[in-house]
N, C-alpha and C positions, 0 to 999 in steps of 0.2 A: 862121181863124187862130190857131195857137196860137205866142204869144209864146215866148221862151228862159224866164220865167219860171213862165211856165206848163207847161213842158215839164221842169223841173228839181222842179216840187211834185208834180207823177204819177210820176215815178220814185221820188222818196224815199215817196211813197204805198205803193207795189210795193213797194219792201226792205220799207217796216214791216208789211207783212202778210206778207211772207213771216218774216220774224224772230220777229214772233208766233206761227203757227203751230209752228216749229220751235221756239219755246221752250214750248209746249205739249205736243209732243212728250217733249221733251228733258225736261220736268220730273219727269216719268213715269218714266221712266229712273233719273234723278238721284236722285231721291226712293227711288226702292226700292234702290236702291245706298246712300245714305245709312241706309237703315231697316238693311239688311244689316251697315253697317261696325259703328253703333250699339251692334248685338247683338252685334258679332263682338268689339268691343275690351275688353268687360267681362271676357270668359271667355277672354281669349289666354294668362292663366297657366295655368288648369287645361288649356286644349288641348294646352300645351307637355305634361301631362302624360300625357292621356288623347286622342293624336292617333290617329285612326281610320285602317287601314290600308286604301286600295283593293284591291279584288281583281284578280289578277294579269292577267284577260283585260279592263281599262278602259285606254284610250286615256292618251297621256299628259296632255290638258288636263283628263279627267277623273278621271286623277290625282293631277293638281297641286290641283283646287279640292277634292277629299278631305283632302288635306292640309290646305287652310285652311279645312275646316268647322268651326262648331262641336262642340262635346263632344255626348255624346247629352242631358245634360240639359238643353241649351238648346235642341235643333236643334227641341220642340213650340211654343215661343214664337218662334222663326225664323218656322219654317213659318205659325204663326197670324197671324203679321204679315205675309203675306206676301213678306217678307225670305229673301233665302239659297234660294229655289226648287231651284234645279239641285243644290249640294251636298246638301242636307237630303234631297232624292230618292236621290238616291248613294248616302247615306249609307242608309238604310233600307231600298234595295234590298238593300245589302252584308249588313248586321245580318240582315235574313231569313235569307237564303242561307247565313250562315251558321251560324244559328241550325236550319234545317231539314238540314245537312250533320253537325253535332254530333250531333242528334236521332237520324238516321237510322244512324249510326256506330255510336252507341250503341245502337239496336235490333241491330243486325245482329253487335254481339260476343257477345251474350249466347248465342245459338245456338251460335256457333263455340265458346267458352270451355265450353260442357257437351259438345259432341262431340270436342272435345279430351280432356275427363276421360275420356269412354266409347272411344275408341278404344285406348290401351294395352291394355287390359283385352280388348279384339277382339281386338287383331294378337296377342298372349301367346297368347292361345287358339287362336286358328288357325295359328299359326308351329307349335304344339304340335303340332296333327292333321296339318301337313304334312309337319312331319317325322317323325313316327310312320309314316306313310302312306311318304314316300320314302325311308326306312331300307332296308326288303329289296331294295328298286328299284333306288338306290345301291349295294349290296352285290351284285346279281346284274351290275351295269352293269361292278362292278370285277372281279369274278371272271370276266367275257367277254373283258374287255379284258387281262385278264393271258394269258388261255387264246391270244386272238392273238397278242397278243406272244409269248409261247413258241413258237409254231406256228413264226411268223413269224423268229425265231430258229434254229429249227430246220433249216428251209430255207435258211438262208444260210450256216448251219455246214455243211451238206450240199452246196452247190454252191462255198464256199471248198475246202472239201475234194477233191474233183472236180476243181476246175481245177487245185489247186496241189498234191496230195497228201495221203494219207490221214496225219491228228496235223500238218496244217501249222497249225491253229485246234483248240483243246478249251477245255470249261470245265477249271478248275482241281483240281474237286474227282478229275477222272478223269484225270487228267495226271498221268501217272508219272512222267516224264520231270522236272516241275518237283520231285517230291519229292530233295532233296540226299540221298544216303546218303555215308557216310565207309567207309576203314581203317586202319589204325593208321600212327602215324608213325615207331616204334620206340622213344618216351621217353615212357612214360604220362603222365610231368605234363604233356609237349606237347601230349596229346589232351584232356586236360583243358580247357588253355588253348585250346586249341581247338575246343571245344565238343563234342568225340566221334572226333578226327580228321582226315585230309585228306580234303578234300571230291572224290567223283567229279564229272567233267567238267568242271573249275576249270582255269582256271591261277592256280601258287603260284608265287610268287617268293621265293626263299632269297636276302638277302644278307649282307654283311658283310666284316671287313677278313679279313687272311692269317691261314690257321692258326687256322681261331675254327672248323672244324667244319662248313661244307657241305657238303661230298662225303661225309663221315661220314653223316649227317643222312639226305644223298638215298638212300645205298645200303643203310642203315636202312628206307627207305618203301619201297626197290624190293625188300627179303627180306622183307616183313612183305604188299606185296599177292603174292607168289609162297606164301606159305603159305596165305592163301585162296583159291588156284588160278588167278590173274591171271597175265598175261604183260605183262613187263617189255622196257622199250627203254632204252638209253644212245646218246645222240650227245655224242660225245667229241668235241668240238671243241680241246679244250685238249692231246689226244693223250696223257694223263696216267695212263688207266686202269691200276689196278692188282690184277690177276683175284687173286691170292695175298690180299691185305688185304679185299678185298670178298669172298673164300670164306672166313675168317675172323669176319667180321661174318654171315655167315648165310647169304650167297647163292649161289644156285646158278647157276653163271658157266656152268655147260654150257648153259642154256634162257636166255641172255640175249641180245638182239639188239644187237650193237653197230655202230655208224656211227662213224666218223672220216673229217669230210667237209673237202673241200679249199676250200670258200669257204664264206661265208653262206648265199649264196642256193641252194649243195646241202642244207646241213643244215637249211634251213626246206623246203623241198622236201620234203626226205625226211619232214620230222615230219608235214605236211600228209599226203602219201600214206599212212603208218602212222594217221592219225586217219581220214582216210575209209574207210579198210580195216573198222575196228570189229576188228580183229584182237589190238590190242593195248589192254590197261587202263590202264598208267601209262608214260610218256614222262620220260625227264629230260634236259636239256639242258645240260653243263659245258662253257664257261659262256658268257653272252653275252657278254661282253668278248672272246671267242677268236672269235665270228662276225663275220670279216674279210667286206665287199665285194668282191666279184673287180675290178672298178676300181681297186681299192687294193690288189690284190696284184698287178694287172698292171702299173700304174705303176709309178713308181718311189717309194725310200723317201726323204720328206720333202717328197712333192708334199701339197701342202695339199687335202684335198678337204670340202668343209663340210655336214658334215650327210647324207652318204651311210648312214651307219651307223644313223642314225638313222629315213629313212626305207626301210630295208629292214627294219628291226624294225615298224616301224606297217604297213606294206604285208601284211608277214607275218600278223602281228595278227589284221587285218582279216578275213583268211580262216580263219588255223586257227580262235579264237576260235567261231566260230557251228559250226562240226563236230567240234569238241570236244564243245560241248556235247550234239550231236543221237546223238554214239556213245557219250557217257560216258566219256572220256579223260580224264586226269589231264594235267597237260603242268607240270612242278617244272623252273623254268630258275634256274640259280644266276649269279649275278651280283655284280660287283666292283664297289669303292667308289674312287671319285677324289677328289680334292679341288679346289675352285674355289678361282681367283686372284685375289688382290686381298681375300677377303671377314673382313671386322673382326669383326663381329658377325652373330651367327647361327652354324648350322653349316656348315661350307664341304665337308662331305661329298656326294658323288652318284654315283650309279649310273648306269652305261653304257647304252648304247643309249636315248637320250633319254627321253620323257616316256611313250612307246605303253605299254610295257609297267607303266604303276603304274596305268592306268585299267583294262586292260583283266585287271591279276591280281586273285583274289579275294578272295585271301591274301598279305596279305606278311609276312614273317618276319626279321625285324634279330637275328642272332646273332655273342656279342661273348665271348670269354672273361671270365671271372669273377676266376680264382684260380688256381691250381697247385696240384694236391694232391701235398704232399711225401712219399715215401717213409720209412720206418719207418729210426731209426736212421744216417742220413747217406746211406742207398742213392739211388737215381736218384729223379727224378721219376714218378711212376705215373700221372700225369692229371693233366684242367686241367676244373675245373670250368665248366661253358656257361650261358649267361642269353640267353636266347629272349624275344621282343619281341614281340607281335602287332602289328604295326606300321597291317595291314588287315584288317579279317574282313568279309568279305559276307553270310555264314552264319552269324555266332554274333557277339555280342558282344567288341569288337574291345579291344587295350590291357590284354591282359592277360599275365602274366610266367609263363615256370617254368625252372625250374633243373634239372638234370641233371649226371652225370659223365659223362667220356670218359675209359677208357681206354686209354692208349698201345698199337694192334695188337689189341685189341678191342672200340673204339668204345663204345657207349653202353653204360652198365652199369645193367642191366636190373634187377636187388637190387633197388640202389640208386634208381631210380626207381620201383619199388612199396613200398619202403620210407616213402618223401619222398611218395605218394598215398595210401597208408595214414595217415599222420602226416595228413595234409591233412583227407580224408575223414571220418576219429574213428573209422576200424576199429581202429586202434591209437594207444593213450593212450600220450604221454609224460608223467611225472611226475618235473620237473626231468631231469633225465639218464639217467634208467631208461623204458626202453622198454616195453608191458605188451602182451599181445594176448589179452584176456579176463582170466583169471586168473593166465594164465602169463606170467613175465615173461620178455623175448626177451633181456638184457641192459644193462649201462648204459653210454651211450657211441652212435653210431649205427656205428661197426667193429661191433664186439661185439655190437651187434644183425643186424647185417648177416652176420657169423660165423655164430650161431646159425641163421641163416634157410640160410645154405649148411649147415649140418648135417644138417638136419630139413628134407628136402624138400616131406612132405605139408604141414608150417606154412607152407612159403612157397607152395603151391597153393591152399592153403585163404584164405590172407591177399590173394593174387593174385584169387581167384573172388570173394573179399566186397567188394571194391573196385569191379573191373568191374563187380557188381549195383550197386552205389549212386552208382558214374556212371551205370551205364545209367537209373537211378532218379529221380537229377536231373536225367538230361537230357531224360526223360521228361514231366516235371513234378511226380512222384510223390514224390519225397524232400523231404519236411517238410510234406507235408499232412496237415488235421486229421483227426485218428483218427476211425475212424468209431464212436459210441456204442453205436451193437446190436451192433457185431462181440465174440465174447465174450473174447476171446485176439488179443493181437498177434502174426505172427508173427517169431519169433526171428529176428538173422540168420544164413545160409547156415553160419557155423563152428560154430556152436553148435546145431543141426539135428539132426533125426537123420540118420546115414550120415556125418557128416562124422567126421573123427580124434579130433574130445575130447567126443563124447557116447559117455562112459565108462557103465558100470554104476557101481551103489556100492561092489563088492566090487573093480572095479578102480579107484578113486580111490587109492588109498594106493600104487599100481604109477608113476604117472607123478611123477618127478622132475624138480625145478626147476633151471635153471645160475644 
């Protein structure tokens, strides 16, 4: 039977045995850990400077062990002493893998560099051969593509002509209607400013204050159209046509088609009908301000109708514009001026009929009186000096200015226009107040020169011919062109060539008297 003392001694003996076995096992562990700490403490400062970086594939514990591992100089001694076995093994493996990867990368770079050096030469050589071989092939493909496009375009143009009529679409080189032809306006200086004269198939607006010469300029244009064989029509909306005055201006009144409409709708319908007929070459509407809408005529005086006149003009011009261009009919609209109320800054003048005519007109002429031509020795005034500004021109450079004389009862002075144009074109030379044509003096002062040309019609004809030739050459782009060095001689002016009035023989030179 065991006594309490005996049981206590036995229990103590068993516990002592357990503690001895644990102390033996833990001694080895504690000893290894102490050795590792002893090795790691001296190299702590160097480990901070040369800390090994664990590979990215390692775990968290392995990376922490690698961060706490000793430097490479002390790893051998630590592994030899048996301390830090896990950290040393991890560091050794990472160093071996790093050295292997660096060596393999260095070995792979060498052939790549050599290949990179050799590649540009081979690429350049192959590019040259490829381009040389591809040039004829690409040219052939481009030519075939152009030919296919040309055939497709011709086919489409044919289909459009079949659907909408012949001439509805065409190339500009073969479009005769696209070339704008002109006819004289009656004033040669104005023809120069317009770039050749009044355009055919276009709408022209002539506006200005009262008694400025709008109707006179239009009648001269009608006379010039008759001279070239055209038919003219006059829409006299103002009911103020004077046949005797028109006949003195050179107009054949017997061949003029005259209409005095009752309403603005009637006038514009007559214009549209004449244009679509194609039998008239020039139509003059005098004037836009007198084209009164029917609603205004049928209504009471003083009734307010806002925009009726502008709507009438806008609707009519939309129809007339296209037909006039197709038929080649020139329409001259004479317009009056009004003043806007309350305008302090800027020009208060405005034309009647709204803004549609401003846009549809290819040429807009602003005509105004410049000065009065006084008579001699207290006689009556002979006429007015007129200044015309080309406010808009879609067929020639705009904003040019022309001046000419209008003689009372006779219209535009053709002789004065010829003299001014000859002076401007250099056909007649002016030295001071003297006018000279070649070697011949015409007179001192403008009036004397005009008198001499009136007394010598052959001189006037020669001057006019030279002026028209120089104008034609200038408009055609030949005037002022460089002289051809291969040409043996330069052709002289027509006034000094063979067959001219001034082509005199040696024995006839003394017969010419100078004024």
